[in-house]
N, C-alpha and C positions, 0 to 999 in steps of 0.2 A: 289212265297216267296223266293226261293233261287235266283233269278234273282234278283230281286229287293235288297236283303240282301247283294249282290256281289258287286252290285250299290253304296249300301251303303259305304261298305267298300272301293270302290274306291275311294269316296267322301272324306270319312274321312282322308283318306290319305294324301290330299291336307293340313290337318291343320299343320298350322306352315309356310306354305307357299303362301297361300292364306289368306286372311284376315278371321280371327276368325267367325265374323258375317256372312259372306258369306258361310263359311264353315257351320255354324250351320243352317243357313237358308236353305240352300240346302239340305242337310244330314238330318236333325231332323224334320223342318218344311215342307220339301215337302215330302222326301222320306218314312221317320218314319209316321210323323202322317197323310199321304194321303193314301200309299199304303200298308206298312207292317203294321202299326195298325188295317188296315180293313182286314185282311186276319188274324192276332191275334185275331179278336173280331168273327170271324166266325169259328176259329178251336175249337171244344170241348174242355172243360178243361179236363187235363189230362197231361200224361208225353211228348205227341207230343209239346202241345202248351209250355209246362215249357222249353223243349229243345229250341224253337224256340227263347223265351225271352232272354235264356241264349245267344243265339247267337248273338242276337242285343247287348245285354249288353257287350259282349266281344269286338265288336269294336267302343266302345265309348271312346277317350281320358282320361284318368284320371284326368288330368290337369284341364280339364273344371271343378272339383268337388273339386277342392283343397279349394277352398275360400270360398264355402258354407258353411252355418251354418248347425248343425245338424239338421237333420227331413227336411231340403229344398231340392229341385232339382232345374235343369235349367226350365225356364216358358216352353218351346218348348217339356219336357218331361213329365208335368203334366199330359196329357191322358195316355200316356205308362205307368205312375206310377199307375195311377188309375186302371188300367187294371191287373197290378202286384198284389195291394192290394186284388183284387176280386181273 
């Protein structure tokens, strides 16, 4: 988890330098949804899982959420949001 989280952090640092669609695809669709979320789903509910989720959220650029309507999210974050709701 830590290695993929660090890789996600590094990929998201490219936001604003590389096209946003590319960063979102690589960071969210590839890393978060394929590797990090799999680990989160296999981590028992509890403080450890919550801390891991907080770490993921901390790396997401706030500007990606500025134009979203209340109660909505980025399509790439749908599965992660469902995990958070559980």
